[in-house]
GUKOL-865671 format. One line per field, with one value per residue: residue number from 1; x, y, z of N, C-alpha, C in turn. Coordinates in pm, whole numbers. Layout:
pos	NUM | ... $
n.px	X | ... $
n.py	Y | ... $
n.pz	Z | ... $
ca.px	X | ... $
ca.py	Y | ... $
ca.pz	Z | ... $
c.px	X | ... $
c.py	Y | ... $
c.pz	Z | ... $
END
This chain:
pos	1 | 2 | 3 | 4 | 5 | 6 | 7 | 8 | 9 | 10 | 11 | 12 | 13 | 14 | 15 | 16 | 17 | 18 | 19 | 20 | 21 | 22 | 23 | 24 | 25 | 26 | 27 | 28 | 29 | 30 | 31 | 32 | 33 | 34 | 35 | 36 | 37 | 38 | 39 | 40 | 41 | 42 | 43 | 44 | 45 | 46 | 47 | 48 | 49 | 50 | 51 | 52 | 53 | 54 | 55 | 56 | 57 | 58 | 59 | 60 | 61 | 62 | 63 | 64 | 65 | 66 | 67 | 68 | 69 | 70 | 71 | 72 | 73 | 74 | 75 | 76 | 77 | 78 | 79 | 80 | 81 | 82 | 83 | 84 | 85 | 86 | 87 | 88 | 89 | 90 | 91 | 92 | 93 | 94 | 95 | 96 | 97 | 98 | 99 | 100 | 101 | 102 | 103 | 104 | 105 | 106 | 107 | 108 | 109 | 110 | 111 | 112 | 113 | 114 | 115 | 116 | 117 | 118 | 119 | 120 | 121 | 122 | 123 | 124 | 125 | 126 | 127 | 128 | 129 | 130 | 131 | 132 | 133 | 134 | 135 | 136 | 137 | 138 | 139 | 140 | 141 | 142 | 143 | 144 | 145 | 146 | 147 | 148 | 149 | 150 | 151 | 152 | 153 | 154 | 155 | 156 | 157 | 158 | 159 | 160 | 161 | 162 | 163 | 164 | 165 | 166 | 167 | 168 $
n.px	5894 | 5654 | 5382 | 5058 | 4803 | 4467 | 4179 | 3873 | 3589 | 3421 | 3126 | 3037 | 3116 | 2865 | 2650 | 2694 | 2717 | 2456 | 2299 | 2381 | 2360 | 2512 | 2742 | 3095 | 3378 | 3583 | 3666 | 3828 | 3861 | 3789 | 3464 | 3460 | 3517 | 3197 | 3069 | 2835 | 2718 | 2730 | 2429 | 2260 | 2137 | 2194 | 2487 | 2807 | 3073 | 3447 | 3616 | 3442 | 3391 | 3661 | 3754 | 3779 | 4016 | 4213 | 4150 | 4243 | 4540 | 4598 | 4594 | 4377 | 4178 | 3925 | 3755 | 3747 | 3603 | 3333 | 3266 | 3336 | 3136 | 2924 | 2974 | 2963 | 2663 | 2539 | 2631 | 2488 | 2247 | 2182 | 2253 | 2504 | 2724 | 2979 | 3074 | 3000 | 3133 | 3410 | 3375 | 3297 | 3504 | 3703 | 3615 | 3674 | 3934 | 3992 | 3885 | 3997 | 4262 | 4200 | 4199 | 3930 | 3847 | 3639 | 3418 | 3564 | 3575 | 3366 | 3284 | 3404 | 3325 | 3068 | 3183 | 3268 | 3000 | 2899 | 3093 | 3049 | 2764 | 2813 | 2962 | 3204 | 3559 | 3801 | 3739 | 3639 | 3820 | 3998 | 3823 | 3810 | 4088 | 4100 | 3915 | 4037 | 4230 | 4157 | 4059 | 4216 | 4396 | 4164 | 4243 | 4119 | 4284 | 4250 | 4021 | 4120 | 4322 | 4171 | 4000 | 4205 | 4304 | 4091 | 4092 | 4295 | 4214 | 4049 | 4153 | 4373 | 4241 | 4060 | 4290 | 4375 | 4568 | 4768 | 5019 | 4998 | 4795 | 4796 | 4605 | 4723 $
n.py	2431 | 2313 | 2561 | 2472 | 2494 | 2709 | 2540 | 2544 | 2438 | 2151 | 2110 | 2326 | 2253 | 2105 | 2280 | 2423 | 2273 | 2248 | 2473 | 2711 | 3001 | 3076 | 3307 | 3273 | 3150 | 3283 | 3646 | 3802 | 3598 | 3483 | 3324 | 2926 | 2741 | 2582 | 2232 | 1968 | 1730 | 1435 | 1309 | 1390 | 1617 | 1847 | 2090 | 2104 | 2283 | 2246 | 2144 | 2053 | 1836 | 1658 | 1681 | 1521 | 1383 | 1617 | 1681 | 1485 | 1443 | 1661 | 1591 | 1557 | 1340 | 1250 | 1455 | 1391 | 1165 | 1243 | 1425 | 1230 | 961 | 1165 | 1174 | 893 | 846 | 962 | 891 | 597 | 667 | 757 | 519 | 492 | 243 | 221 | 455 | 443 | 243 | 317 | 502 | 346 | 194 | 437 | 555 | 285 | 295 | 528 | 472 | 284 | 372 | 557 | 400 | 255 | -10 | -182 | -46 | -38 | -272 | -299 | -127 | -151 | -421 | -365 | -207 | -429 | -500 | -296 | -267 | -531 | -539 | -309 | -379 | -377 | -466 | -423 | -244 | -395 | -562 | -439 | -353 | -599 | -644 | -425 | -493 | -694 | -695 | -486 | -701 | -838 | -663 | -676 | -890 | -1131 | -1356 | -1580 | -1546 | -1298 | -1377 | -1537 | -1354 | -1179 | -1385 | -1430 | -1184 | -1159 | -1399 | -1301 | -1072 | -1214 | -1360 | -1194 | -1093 | -812 | -520 | -470 | -489 | -794 | -736 | -466 | -275 | -205 $
n.pz	-784 | -1069 | -1148 | -1089 | -1321 | -1298 | -1243 | -1350 | -1104 | -1129 | -1115 | -1261 | -1531 | -1582 | -1542 | -1739 | -1945 | -2001 | -1906 | -2176 | -2172 | -1933 | -1833 | -1904 | -1725 | -1653 | -1717 | -1902 | -2075 | -2407 | -2465 | -2423 | -2745 | -2871 | -2920 | -3086 | -2860 | -2927 | -2994 | -2829 | -2885 | -2697 | -2667 | -2576 | -2438 | -2586 | -2389 | -2163 | -2337 | -2327 | -2122 | -1893 | -1947 | -1879 | -1680 | -1506 | -1616 | -1472 | -1200 | -1092 | -1036 | -892 | -984 | -1246 | -1259 | -1209 | -1444 | -1638 | -1544 | -1610 | -1907 | -2036 | -1899 | -2095 | -2342 | -2306 | -2306 | -2554 | -2678 | -2772 | -2823 | -2877 | -2741 | -2466 | -2374 | -2407 | -2216 | -1971 | -1963 | -1910 | -1684 | -1506 | -1516 | -1379 | -1124 | -1013 | -992 | -807 | -585 | -569 | -587 | -604 | -788 | -968 | -1090 | -1118 | -1347 | -1552 | -1630 | -1715 | -1943 | -2104 | -2124 | -2277 | -2529 | -2614 | -2743 | -2903 | -3101 | -3182 | -3250 | -3186 | -2951 | -2789 | -2731 | -2614 | -2395 | -2261 | -2174 | -2029 | -1803 | -1706 | -1593 | -1366 | -1254 | -1158 | -1007 | -795 | -700 | -764 | -939 | -1169 | -1282 | -1391 | -1552 | -1714 | -1837 | -1989 | -2130 | -2322 | -2432 | -2538 | -2756 | -2897 | -3014 | -3179 | -3306 | -3472 | -3627 | -3527 | -3539 | -3320 | -3077 | -2842 | -2610 | -2595 | -2447 | -2224 $
ca.px	5816 | 5573 | 5243 | 4928 | 4686 | 4371 | 4064 | 3712 | 3503 | 3347 | 2969 | 3052 | 3113 | 2769 | 2551 | 2724 | 2627 | 2282 | 2254 | 2498 | 2399 | 2568 | 2855 | 3239 | 3483 | 3691 | 3600 | 3925 | 3935 | 3662 | 3402 | 3501 | 3384 | 3092 | 3047 | 2778 | 2747 | 2671 | 2316 | 2187 | 2082 | 2303 | 2608 | 2932 | 3260 | 3562 | 3700 | 3372 | 3415 | 3778 | 3787 | 3807 | 4122 | 4277 | 4168 | 4364 | 4679 | 4686 | 4582 | 4227 | 4095 | 3818 | 3693 | 3747 | 3483 | 3159 | 3279 | 3331 | 2991 | 2836 | 2963 | 2849 | 2550 | 2478 | 2633 | 2459 | 2109 | 2182 | 2276 | 2617 | 2790 | 3112 | 3127 | 2955 | 3225 | 3501 | 3351 | 3311 | 3649 | 3766 | 3582 | 3762 | 4066 | 3999 | 3840 | 4161 | 4365 | 4152 | 4200 | 3823 | 3861 | 3496 | 3377 | 3671 | 3563 | 3216 | 3292 | 3481 | 3250 | 3006 | 3272 | 3242 | 2898 | 2909 | 3132 | 2999 | 2646 | 2864 | 3038 | 3344 | 3621 | 3906 | 3700 | 3609 | 3972 | 4069 | 3773 | 3819 | 4186 | 4090 | 3824 | 4121 | 4345 | 4051 | 3988 | 4379 | 4417 | 4102 | 4279 | 4041 | 4410 | 4138 | 3893 | 4171 | 4393 | 4064 | 3975 | 4346 | 4321 | 3952 | 4139 | 4419 | 4220 | 3971 | 4262 | 4425 | 4088 | 4033 | 4365 | 4390 | 4709 | 4827 | 5048 | 4923 | 4753 | 4804 | 4533 | 4751 $
ca.py	2297 | 2403 | 2583 | 2414 | 2614 | 2681 | 2511 | 2531 | 2301 | 2037 | 2148 | 2450 | 2185 | 2031 | 2375 | 2503 | 2214 | 2249 | 2615 | 2764 | 3133 | 3135 | 3333 | 3202 | 3142 | 3415 | 3710 | 3800 | 3501 | 3450 | 3208 | 2814 | 2702 | 2483 | 2119 | 1883 | 1641 | 1312 | 1291 | 1450 | 1761 | 1992 | 2168 | 2123 | 2317 | 2165 | 2102 | 1958 | 1705 | 1619 | 1762 | 1389 | 1352 | 1714 | 1664 | 1318 | 1526 | 1741 | 1477 | 1579 | 1188 | 1251 | 1556 | 1384 | 1107 | 1305 | 1489 | 1096 | 947 | 1252 | 1133 | 777 | 845 | 1027 | 774 | 529 | 725 | 783 | 411 | 505 | 151 | 259 | 541 | 368 | 93 | 363 | 579 | 252 | 149 | 538 | 530 | 169 | 295 | 620 | 402 | 228 | 546 | 651 | 310 | 223 | -145 | -293 | 7 | -10 | -379 | -297 | -26 | -261 | -494 | -273 | -163 | -539 | -529 | -190 | -276 | -662 | -410 | -214 | -502 | -306 | -590 | -347 | -223 | -512 | -637 | -344 | -412 | -772 | -605 | -362 | -611 | -835 | -538 | -473 | -824 | -880 | -567 | -705 | -1015 | -1235 | -1390 | -1702 | -1482 | -1195 | -1458 | -1615 | -1256 | -1200 | -1501 | -1369 | -1043 | -1238 | -1478 | -1204 | -1010 | -1319 | -1427 | -1092 | -1037 | -686 | -482 | -418 | -604 | -885 | -647 | -349 | -184 | -188 $
ca.pz	-878 | -1146 | -1078 | -1159 | -1388 | -1172 | -1350 | -1297 | -1069 | -1251 | -1153 | -1388 | -1682 | -1574 | -1516 | -1872 | -2043 | -1943 | -1947 | -2248 | -2143 | -1868 | -1834 | -1909 | -1603 | -1639 | -1822 | -1957 | -2155 | -2459 | -2461 | -2535 | -2878 | -2853 | -3042 | -3046 | -2781 | -3033 | -3055 | -2742 | -2877 | -2639 | -2701 | -2502 | -2498 | -2594 | -2281 | -2124 | -2441 | -2299 | -2008 | -1838 | -1989 | -1885 | -1500 | -1513 | -1638 | -1351 | -1098 | -1057 | -1066 | -849 | -1036 | -1376 | -1229 | -1269 | -1596 | -1694 | -1562 | -1720 | -2059 | -2016 | -1896 | -2200 | -2434 | -2253 | -2335 | -2697 | -2729 | -2876 | -2720 | -2872 | -2647 | -2407 | -2391 | -2366 | -2075 | -1862 | -1945 | -1888 | -1539 | -1441 | -1476 | -1295 | -971 | -985 | -990 | -672 | -501 | -542 | -671 | -626 | -856 | -1130 | -1128 | -1191 | -1460 | -1633 | -1638 | -1786 | -2081 | -2165 | -2240 | -2390 | -2608 | -2708 | -2790 | -3006 | -3190 | -3238 | -3194 | -3047 | -2847 | -2709 | -2677 | -2492 | -2267 | -2181 | -2139 | -1859 | -1716 | -1664 | -1510 | -1257 | -1159 | -1104 | -902 | -734 | -639 | -848 | -1031 | -1266 | -1361 | -1451 | -1676 | -1816 | -1940 | -2020 | -2252 | -2428 | -2512 | -2677 | -2832 | -3022 | -3112 | -3274 | -3463 | -3578 | -3701 | -3517 | -3625 | -3226 | -3018 | -2758 | -2465 | -2631 | -2392 | -2096 $
c.px	5712 | 5416 | 5166 | 4841 | 4576 | 4274 | 3958 | 3634 | 3430 | 3212 | 2969 | 3031 | 2976 | 2628 | 2589 | 2689 | 2440 | 2219 | 2349 | 2510 | 2451 | 2716 | 3019 | 3308 | 3527 | 3618 | 3658 | 3976 | 3777 | 3594 | 3424 | 3420 | 3321 | 3075 | 2908 | 2783 | 2665 | 2522 | 2203 | 2098 | 2132 | 2418 | 2703 | 3044 | 3358 | 3615 | 3550 | 3347 | 3535 | 3813 | 3862 | 4007 | 4261 | 4253 | 4260 | 4493 | 4681 | 4643 | 4420 | 4110 | 3957 | 3728 | 3627 | 3644 | 3382 | 3194 | 3262 | 3249 | 2936 | 2769 | 2927 | 2725 | 2465 | 2443 | 2552 | 2253 | 2067 | 2192 | 2448 | 2740 | 2930 | 3174 | 3092 | 3074 | 3339 | 3480 | 3350 | 3445 | 3707 | 3794 | 3601 | 3879 | 4061 | 3920 | 3982 | 4260 | 4363 | 4121 | 4056 | 3778 | 3730 | 3435 | 3456 | 3610 | 3442 | 3189 | 3325 | 3425 | 3117 | 3048 | 3252 | 3095 | 2864 | 2964 | 3087 | 2851 | 2687 | 2916 | 3166 | 3426 | 3699 | 3891 | 3676 | 3705 | 3970 | 3966 | 3761 | 3997 | 4194 | 3995 | 3974 | 4201 | 4252 | 4042 | 4114 | 4421 | 4292 | 4112 | 4241 | 4156 | 4282 | 4107 | 3963 | 4252 | 4288 | 4033 | 4099 | 4320 | 4224 | 4030 | 4246 | 4342 | 4118 | 4082 | 4324 | 4302 | 4081 | 4137 | 4382 | 4563 | 4811 | 4888 | 4982 | 4933 | 4756 | 4744 | 4581 | 4894 $
c.py	2393 | 2419 | 2524 | 2526 | 2578 | 2672 | 2526 | 2417 | 2279 | 2101 | 2277 | 2373 | 2170 | 2167 | 2438 | 2437 | 2176 | 2386 | 2728 | 2905 | 3148 | 3188 | 3226 | 3192 | 3201 | 3532 | 3804 | 3706 | 3501 | 3321 | 3056 | 2782 | 2545 | 2340 | 2091 | 1785 | 1484 | 1344 | 1358 | 1562 | 1866 | 2002 | 2146 | 2200 | 2221 | 2091 | 2032 | 1839 | 1622 | 1658 | 1663 | 1393 | 1465 | 1695 | 1576 | 1395 | 1620 | 1664 | 1508 | 1463 | 1210 | 1351 | 1519 | 1237 | 1153 | 1342 | 1288 | 1017 | 995 | 1190 | 967 | 761 | 860 | 899 | 626 | 504 | 708 | 611 | 405 | 404 | 178 | 329 | 504 | 271 | 198 | 445 | 478 | 269 | 308 | 542 | 411 | 198 | 418 | 571 | 341 | 297 | 553 | 508 | 263 | 94 | -225 | -221 | -37 | -147 | -410 | -260 | -104 | -377 | -465 | -244 | -286 | -533 | -460 | -236 | -417 | -584 | -357 | -292 | -478 | -405 | -516 | -335 | -309 | -615 | -542 | -351 | -482 | -732 | -544 | -432 | -702 | -789 | -515 | -610 | -844 | -744 | -571 | -859 | -1156 | -1297 | -1475 | -1615 | -1394 | -1265 | -1521 | -1452 | -1167 | -1285 | -1427 | -1247 | -1074 | -1293 | -1398 | -1142 | -1101 | -1353 | -1324 | -1031 | -870 | -648 | -415 | -534 | -684 | -745 | -521 | -232 | -161 | -141 $
c.pz	-965 | -1097 | -1145 | -1197 | -1277 | -1278 | -1270 | -1219 | -1172 | -1258 | -1257 | -1505 | -1664 | -1566 | -1688 | -1967 | -2059 | -1990 | -2016 | -2237 | -2039 | -1899 | -1826 | -1768 | -1559 | -1726 | -1866 | -2086 | -2225 | -2484 | -2488 | -2636 | -2798 | -2937 | -3006 | -2957 | -2831 | -3038 | -2937 | -2766 | -2793 | -2705 | -2600 | -2541 | -2471 | -2493 | -2168 | -2235 | -2382 | -2200 | -1889 | -1864 | -1896 | -1732 | -1472 | -1504 | -1508 | -1210 | -1038 | -1070 | -1034 | -889 | -1198 | -1357 | -1259 | -1390 | -1667 | -1650 | -1626 | -1873 | -2102 | -2026 | -2032 | -2355 | -2426 | -2347 | -2493 | -2765 | -2835 | -2794 | -2723 | -2756 | -2495 | -2293 | -2342 | -2260 | -1941 | -1841 | -1876 | -1704 | -1460 | -1395 | -1410 | -1132 | -969 | -936 | -816 | -579 | -468 | -633 | -726 | -749 | -970 | -1188 | -1221 | -1331 | -1578 | -1695 | -1738 | -1967 | -2123 | -2226 | -2326 | -2520 | -2690 | -2771 | -2925 | -3148 | -3238 | -3176 | -3110 | -2960 | -2721 | -2653 | -2582 | -2361 | -2204 | -2105 | -1983 | -1743 | -1643 | -1569 | -1376 | -1148 | -1103 | -963 | -774 | -639 | -672 | -989 | -1141 | -1316 | -1436 | -1578 | -1774 | -1944 | -1971 | -2179 | -2348 | -2499 | -2596 | -2781 | -2929 | -3065 | -3246 | -3398 | -3566 | -3658 | -3679 | -3516 | -3482 | -3145 | -2873 | -2622 | -2436 | -2520 | -2256 | -2115 $
END
């Protein structure tokens, strides 16, 4: 079987976000480029900005939760509601993957709330769809059907250019 790369533990990323003077995790690799982290005044490595997806790709969902939660908190703090909606939706999907269905439903509800605050209809459709999925997984079929209907109605009403329930 293919050998998985050795990735640094997530707390390293959290520490590196707080203290850019920390040495890189490898002595042979050059330091990763850094970029602004929204409007927080902090910088993060490119890996930290997209690390959740990399961790999920390699089956490290439990570690991806911390990275995603950190990004979500930053988006809420800076009132970046689109980013917060996306972060809460990603966290909901992670929680479903880990079998933490009640937490997935809670995060999906937050995703809808943040999407409503942000006013982006596309993100609202996606958030409603992911909430419906989490509710379905939780066994709340009637509420899931209602949320799927809400997503389809928004999509139809605003003439969005993707197929019905694209987010799933």
